[in-house]
N, C-alpha and C positions, 0 to 999 in steps of 0.2 A: 650833744653826741647823737641822741636819738633823732634830732631833726636832720642832721647830716646823713645818717644812715637811711632815713626815710627818703630824702631827696635823691640819694644815689640809687636807691632801689627803684624809685619812680622813673629815673632816667634809664636804668637798665630795662625796665618793663616797656618803656616807650620805644627804646631802640629795638627790643625784641619784636614788638608789635609792628614797627615800621618794616623790619626785615621780613617778617611773615607776609606783610602786605605786598612787598616787592616780589617775593617768591610767588605769591598767589597770582598777581597780575601777569608775571612772566609766563606762568604755566597756563593761564586761562586765555591769553591772547596768542593766536596762532601766527601772528606776524609781528615784526619788530616795531618799536615805538615810532619809527620813521614813516609807517603807513599813514596815509592821509585819505580823506574822503573826497578830495577834489583834484582835478587836473586843470591847471591854468592854461589859458590860451598861449599857444606856442610851445608848450611842454609836451613831453613824450614818455612812453614806457617801452623799455627794450625787452625782447623775449629772453635774452640771456639773464636778466634779473627777475625772472618770473617768480622765483621763490621768495623774494623780498620786496619787489617794487609792485605794489598793488594799491588799489583804492579800497578802503575799508569803511563800511558804514559806521556812523558814530557809536552805535551800541555794539558793534562787533559781529552782528549777525551775518552780514553779507560781505563778500569780497569780489573785486572785479579786477581782471588782468588777464595775462596769458595762462591758459589752462592746458595742461599737458594731456593730450589724448594718448600719446605714446612718447618715448624719449625724444623723438625727432619731429613730432607733429603737434601743433598747437592751434587752439582757437582763442579768440578774444571773448571772454565769457563773464557772466555773473554767477556766483555760486554761494551756497550756504557755508560760511566759514566755520560754524559750530557743529556741523554735521560730520560724522566720521567718514561718510562717503563723499563729502564735498559735492552734494547734489547740484548739478548745473540747472539754472532756471532760465537762462537766456544766453544765446551765442550770436555773435555778429556774422561769423563766417563758417558755420558748420558744414556748408556745402563745398567750401574751398579753404581748408586749413593751411597754415603757413609753416615755414621751416623753423627749426630751433636756433638758427643763426641769422643775425642781422634783420630780423623782422621787427617792425615798429608799429606802435599805435600813437598817433599824434593828434592833438587838438590844433588843427591848422590855424596858423596866424593870419593867413590871407582869407580863407573862406569861413573860418569859424566852425568847421565841421570836424568830426572825428574821422580820421583817415588811417586805414590799416594797410600796411605794405609788407610784401614778402621779402625774402632775402635779396632778390634782384631789383628791388625798388618798385615792382609792379603793384599797382593799387588793387587790392583784393576786395575791399569793402570800404564804403564811406557812408556816413549819415547824411541826410539831406536837410539843410537849413536854408530857409528863404534868403535870397540875396540881400534883402534890406536889413536882416537881423545882425545884431552885434553880439557875438558870443563872448562871454567872459570866462567860463569854466565849464567843465564836465564834472558832475557831482553824483555821488552814490549815497542816497539817504537811507534811513532805517527801513523804508518800504521795499528796498531792493530795486527800485526804479531808476536805472541809470539815465541821467538827464543832462542836456546841454542848456545852460541858463545864461541870460544876459546879466548885466551888472546889477539889476534890480531884483534878480531872482526869478524872473519870468521864464517859463519853460519854452524853449525853442524846438526841442526834439527830445523824445523819451523812448526808452526801450519798451515800456508798457504798450506802446502803439504797434509794436512789431513782435508779437509772441512767437516763440519757437515751439517747444513741447510742453511748457509749463505756464500756469496762471498763478499769480500771487494775489493775496487779499487786496481788494479794491481795484485790481486790474480788470479791465473789461475786454470782451471779445465782441466785435461788431461785424456788420455785413462787410464782406470783402476781406476779412481777416480769418486766420485759421491757426490752430495749434496743430503741429505736424509731429508725429512720433519720430524718435531718433533711433538709429541703429546702434550697434555696439561701439562704433567710432564717432558717435554723435551726429553723423550725417542724416539727412531726412529719410524717413522710412515710408511705409505704404499706408499709414493711417493718419486721418485728419479729423479734427473736431471743429466744425464750422456750421454756419447757416446754409442749408441746402437751397436748391432752386425753388423749393416750396416754402422757403422762409422759416423752416423748422431747424432748430439746433440739432445737429446730427453727428454721429460717428460714421465715418466713411472709409471704406477700403478701396484703394486705387493702386493697382500694380502696373499702370500705364497700358495694360491690355484690356482690363475690365474694371468697372467701378460699381460699388454697391453700398447701400446704407444698411448698417446692422444695429443702429440704435438711434431713435426709439425702435421698438419691435417692428420690423418690416412686414410682418404678417398682419398687423393691426392697422386700422385707419387712424387718421390724425386724432379723431375724437375718442377712439378707444385708448389711444396713448395719452389722453388728457392734454393734448396740444391744440394750438390754434394756428391756422395758416394765414389768416388776415393779420399779418404781423409786420407792420411797416417800420417799426422801430429797429428790430433785429439787433438786440444788445443783451449781453449776459455778463454776470460777474458773481464773485462770492466774497463775503465779508470776513472779518477777522474771527467771528464766532464760529465759522464753518458752514454757513448757510449759502447755498448757491441758488440763484434764480435767473430766469431768462424771460424775455418779453413774449415768448411763445408758450409760456406757462410751464416750461421745464423747471423742475425744482428738486433739490435733494439737500441733505444735511449730513454733517459729520456725526459719527456715533457719540463723540464728546461735544456735541453742539452746545454752545453757550456756556460750557463749564468754566472756561478761562480764556478771555479774549487775548491774553498775552501769549498763548500757545502759538508757535510758528507753524504755519500750514503752507502746503502747496498742492495744487491740482495738476496732475501730470498725466499726459497721454503716453503710456509706457510703450516700450518696444513691441510688446505682445499685442498691442491694440486695445488693451483694457484701460479705461479711464479710472484713476484712483486719486482719492483725497488722502493726503498724508498729514500726520501731526508729528512734530519733532519732540522727542524726549531729550531735552537739553542736558540732562545729567549724564545719560549714556551716549548721547550723540547719535541715536538711532531713530529710524522712522517707524511710526505705527500707522497701519492702514485704517483710516476711520470711516471710509466709504469706498465702494468700488462698483462700477457699472455691472460687472459680470462676476459672479462667484463660480459659474461654470464656463471656463474659457473656450469650450468647444462651440459656443454660440457666436464667438467672434469670427468674422469672415476672414478667409485667407490663412487660417492657422495651419492647415494641412495642405493647401493647394488643390489643384484640379485632380479629379479621379482618386481622391483619398477620402478617408472617413476619420473623424475625430472621436475617439472613445474617451469617456470620462470615468476613470476607475480608481480613485476619484481625481487623480491628476490627469491632464490631457495626454493622450497617446495617439499618434497618427499611424494609420494603417492603410496601405494601398488596397483598393477594391480588387476583388478576384479578377485575375487576368491582367493586372497592371503591376508595374515595378517602379520603384522610386527613381525619379529623374535625376536628382542630385543627392548623393548620400549625406551631404553636409548641410542641406537646406530643404526643409519640408515645405517651405512656401512655394517651391517650384513644382510641387505635386508629383504625380506619377504618370508614366507613359504606358500605352498598351503594349503587351507582349505578343499580340497576335495580329494577323492581317484579316481584314473583312472578307477578302476573296480567297478562293482555293488554289490560286496560282494559275488557273486556266481561264481566268476571266469570268468565272461563274461565282455567284454569291455563295458564301460559306453557310452551312447549316448552323443555326443559332439556337440557344436555349436561354431560359430565364433562371436567375439565381435570386432567391428571396432574401432580403435583408430587413427583417422586422425591426420596428421601432427606429427606423433610419430615415433621414430626410436630406435632400439636396436642395439648396436654395436657388430659385430663379431658372432662367434659360428654358422656360416652358415653350414647347412647339405650339401647343394649344391646351385648352383645359375643358373638361366636360363634367357634368354631373349625371346621376341616375344611370350609370353604366355598370354592367357586371364586370367582375374581374376578367372573365374570358374576353369580353368586348374590349376592355382596356388593353389586354395583352395583345390582341389581334392588331390594334392600332399601332402599337409600338413595333411589333415584329414586321409589319408591312411598310413601315416608314424608315428608309435608309438612314436618315439623320438621327433617329431615336437611339440613344445609348442606354437609357434607363427611364422607368416611369414610376411615379408615386401613386399609390392607390390607398384610399381611405374608405373603410366600410361605412355603413350608415347611409350617407347621401350618395355613395358610389362615385366619389370624386376621383377623376383620372387626370394625371399631369404628365404626359410624355415630355422628355427633356432631351435637348441636344448636347448638353454638357453636364458632367458631374462636378459641381462646385460647392464648397462649403458643406461637405458631408458631415453629418454628426449622428450619433446614436446614444441613447441613454434610456433607462427604464421609464415607461410612461409616455414616451413620445408617440403620438398617434400616427397610424399608417405604416405601410410597408413599401420599401423601394424594391423594384424588380430590375435587376441588372441583366442586360443582353450581352451574352458572351458566346464564343464558339461551342457547339454541342460536344466536341471532344476535349474541351479544356479540362485539364486536371487541376483540381483545387490545390493551390500551393500551401506549403507549410509556412506558418508565420511565427514571429517571435514577439511576445509582449511581456515586458519585465523578464522573468526567468522561465516563462512558459513556452513550450513548443507544442504545436498542434496543427491539424489539418483544418482548413477553413471550409465549413459547410454553410454557415450563415453568420452574418456579422455579429448579431447579438449573442449567438452561441459562443463565439470567440470570447466575448466579454465575460459571459457566465463561466465558461471553462477556465478562463485565466484566473478569475476570482477564486474558483474552487482549488486552484493550484496552491493557494496560500491559506484558504479558509480552514482546512483541517488542522493545520498548525496553529492558526489563530484560535480555533475553538479550544484546543488543549491549553493554550496560553490563558484564555479567558477562564476556563474551568479552574486552572491552577491559581490564577490571580485572585479568584473569589473563594478559594479553599472549598472547591466543589459547590459553589453557589450557596454559601452559608451566611454571608454578611448582608442580609437584607436591610435596605434603608428606605424602602417605600414601595407602594403598589399603585398602579394606575389602571385605567379602563382596559388596557390591552396587554398588561404584563406586570412582572415584578422587577424591581430595580435593586441591584446589589452594588456594594462598594468593592472595587478591585484594584489591584496593582499590576500593571503590565511589566513585561520583561525589561523595558527601558526605564522602569521605576516611576512611570507616570501613574498618579492616582486617577481612577476613572469611575464613572457611573455606568454600570452595565445593565441594560434593560433586556430581559428575556421575554419575548412574546409567547404567550401561553396557548392561545386558541389555534390549534394545529390546522383546523379546517380553513380558518380565515387569515392565519398569520402571514401567508405569502402576500395577500392583498395589502394588509396593514404594513408589512415590511416594505413593499415597493412604494407605497404612498409616503411613508415617513422618509424613506431613502431619497426619493425624488424631490421632496419638499425641503427637508432640513439640509441635505447635502449640498444644496446650491445657494444657500443664503449665508450671509455673514453680517453680524451686527453685535455691538458690545452688550446690548440688552437682550440678546437671544442666546440660549444655550447652544453651544457648538457641538456638532456630531463629529467624532474623530474616526470612527470606523464602523464596521459591520461584519457579521458572520452569517453565512447561509449554507450550512452543510447538512445534508439530509433533512431531518425534521426540525433542525435548530434554526431559529430566526432571532438574531441578537443584534442589538444596536449599542454602540459604545459612545458615550458622551463625556465631555469634560466634567470633572467632579466639582461641585459647588459647595464650599466649605460649611456655610451656616444653615443649610437646609432651606425649608420653605418659609415664606412669609407667614403662613398660617401657624407654623410652630413657634416662630419668634413673637408674632403679634398676639396670638391667643393663648399660648402656653407660657409666654415669657413671664407671666406673673409668678409662676412656680419655679421656672428654670433660672431666674436671675437675669436673663437677657432682657434688655429694654431698648426700645427705639425712641430716640429723642425727636424733637420736631423737625430739625434739619434733615435727619435721616428719612423720616416719613415723607417729607416733601420731595426729597431726591428720589425716593422709590416711586412716588406718583409720576414724576417726570420721566424716569427711566422706563417704566412700563409703557407710558404713553409713546415714547420714542420707538420702542420695540414694535408696538402695534401699528404705529404710523408707517414704519418701514414695511411691515407685512402688507399693509393695505395699499400703499402708494408707490413704493420704490422697488419692489421685487419685479422680476420679469413676468411673473404670473401674479394674479390677484389671490392672496392667501388670507383665509379667514381662520382664526384659531378655533372658535366655536366652544371652548370650554375654559374661558378666562375666570380664574378664581385664585385666592391666596395660595392654595396648594400647588398651583402651577407657576408661581413666582418664586424663584430661588434667590438667595442672597449670598454673595461671595464674601471673601474675607474683609472687604471694605464696605460691606453692606450695599453694594451695587446690585440692583435687581436684574435678573435674567429670566426671561419667559421660557418655559419648557413645555413638553408634552404636546407635540403636534400630531399625535396619533388620531385625533378627531378632526383635524383640519382637512380642508378640501380645496383643491385648486379650482378656480372658476374662470370662465372667460370674462373679459372686461364688461360685457353687457349683462353678465349674470345668468346667461342662458347655457343650456347644454350640460348641466351638472345636476346629478341626483343627490340631494342632501338628506333624503329621508332616513338614511341609516345613521346619521349623526345625531347625537343627543348630548346636550350640555349637562350641567349640574343644577339640580333644583335649588332655587333661591338666587341663581345668577343668570337664569335663562330669560331672554327677552320674550315679550308677549307673542311675537310672530311665530315662535316655535309651536305653541299650542293652537294658533289660529290658522295654521297651514298657509301662511303668507310666504312670499319669496324670501329666502334667507340672503342677507347681504352683510357687509362688514359692520353694519349698525348693530348686529347682535353682540359683537365684541365691545362696541361703545357702551351698550347697556350694561354688560357685565362689569366693565371698567368703572361705571358709576357706582355699582354696589361695592366694589373694592375700595373706592375712594371714601365712602361713608365708613367702612370698617377700619380703614387706616386712621381716620380722624378720631373715631370713638374707641378703637382698640378692642372691640368685641364684635361678634357676628351680628348681623342684622336681626336674626331671630332672638337675640338676647336684649334687643333695644326695648321691647315692649313686654308688659307684664303678663298679658294673656297669651300663654304659650299654646293655647288650643287653636288659635287662628291659623289659617293657611299661610305659608311663607309669602306668597304673592300679596295676600291681603295685609300682612304685617309690613311688607316693604312699602306698600302704598301709604300706610299709616305713618311710617317713618318719614317718607318724603313730605307728606303734608305737615308734619311736625317741624321738619327742617325749614320748609318754606315759610312757615309761620314765624319762626324765630329769626330768620334772615330778614323778613319784611319789617320786623320790629325795630331794627337798627340799634338794638340795645346790646352792648358788648357782653353784659352779664348773661343774657339769654343765649347768645352764641357760645359763650364759655360752657354752658350746660351741655352742649353737644360734644365737648371735647373729652378725651381720655383723662380721667382724674389722676392718672399716674404722671401726667405732664406737670401737675401742680401749677397750672396757669402759665407755664413757660412755653409759649408758642407765639408765632407771628400772626397777629389777628387778621391782617390783610390777606396773608396767604391762606389761612384757615377758612376765611369767608369765601375766597376764590375757589378752594377745593370743594366746598359745599355747594356753591353755585354751579360749578361744573358738574358735580354729581347729580344735582337735580335736573339739569338739562340733558345729561346722558340717560336719565331714567324716564324720559318722555315715552308715553305709550305709543305715540305716533312716531315711527322710526324716522320719518322725514324731518322731524323737528329736532332730532338729536344732532349734535355737532360732529364734525369729522375728527379723527385722532390728530390730524395735521393741525387743525385749529387749536385743539387742546394743548398740543406741544407749544405752539406759539404763545398762548396765554400763560402757560406755566413758566416759560423762559422769561417772559416780561416781568414776572413777579419773583424770579429765582434770586436775584441779587438785591432784594429789598434790605435796606440797612438795619432793620430791626429783627433780622432772623436770629433764632436761638439755636443752639447746638443741642 
């Protein structure tokens, strides 16, 4: 009896399990079981069956078929089947969509090519296959690369050779090929990603009337952009780990670089002209931006069109220049048109005046350029030149740039120079509207400041209330006090109040211009700011576990403990953040105060670098910036600080080396030696010599002596040795012998997936 009951119970359990499996499969697959990955020669797909008749990659990631742009308009496309937005990665006919009735896609039995026809039989698109080829099928593999193959599986044609607006891992872009942005209906837009005539991989704006390169930085030379022009290969691609590289030395990486090669990624040139690398959260079906070319979209050409200026506050806002009105109320890319005539109606020139637009720049269209001119001399040149509509003037070298067209106007704090706009002398400055602010336009940056003040007073009250009158102090830095607060929308934030009233405006502008334009998962994000009266406040995302210093050095008493895998991940994350600051920002950013107190740990113990109050933007050649006012923290400062040598990103590399040693040992460098009377710098040199000696011994027991005893020997010996070797190289007194953060990231990634890693 018991045997019978046991058997029936097992059968019921098996049946239940099978039923659950069927339910799971039916819910997880967006298409019916008849979906296939191949279209045989002579077979076709009908647009009427677009909801069910598709090609589906074997693992279900990609689908291929008729994609509905609207209820009656379709393209033949490949898209992410598991993404909630069904992001399209390739389209055959985005310039010529087909009708929702009688349109067909067929693998031609006669030619062996894919042929797309519209409702009336007109051929809209076809793939090209050499005449001698014998096509057997069109297949959609797990890579998303739609391919026509012969009977042996040889590829005769593939979609990867014809990119639209998206690149997938292992897909290459070569000379003569281009990614072109799509508009809202998937048709080709104004932006392209391709190799320029100078053989540099570039982002290009082209509205069929004018064309300009906006990435890499058009104000820099090729060597300042770390590119090379003797580039005969002209090929670029990105791999499954999220690393992009090009034959002209262009390179960047995802914020989650190397963490999981199974993550589905796409590199897309979006409608707004920004190039973004996305990672798919397959559980939620949503996309996460893991890298983007521009955190300040006002830098992208064509955003606001001619005779307009882009304000970043912090979202992009387009405003017509004084004396100009919007050409098309529904499309800012068409820019603005003048509201005045240059003549007085009697054939005589109209009296003109100049309107100053501080911290504003217009790209290109220089009539000529000169240096060593006074502002009056530059003004005279523009006023006497009929074709001059605006001129750019920069103090210092007296740079003068009269321009015949206002294009790609942008303004934000810290932008050098002033634009002087030539308008009729009797022009009344118009009232403009930004967000919910209404005001008269006296000068462009004044508008930005006034508009911000419209909401700042309310925000200050919100910040004061959210911190209970600034009572919840959680930290202090060199430029202010940090409080924990809760905003009206219930977000928990870190609120930094800058205290030095005399210098807080400078500090505020510096932090705002630096932090507000960068985005990386290993850098603390700034969410807002307040500048009302004497108040200078920055609002950051709140990081749950506080600083690495608290967890690493005080964890012995608090009960918090970092295992080896967490420590190695922190070393890698900090390296990625610094590499981003040094190499991938539009400006060269040096932190200058890298230490455990400025590394915060979120709820997953992911590191985020904070406190850019001491950082300074530099030109690529390291000139033109006064670093004398910046000071790091004793014990983490590179020798060049006290030797009055030029300050470069290698000071961060040096500080990072100190952090690595402290991560390994779990104590501050000053606690490594017994003689506490020595200077910190002398102690550090002693520690480095000791580490080098033990590494050269090749004895695991001696290396283990350098490790945190709380690990109880549970650490990856190869990774530990690598961290120590990198630390020693970072702490070279000669800065030229120190590695770059980019190199360090590559070395750590190569060791990240070692099979013997401990948790």
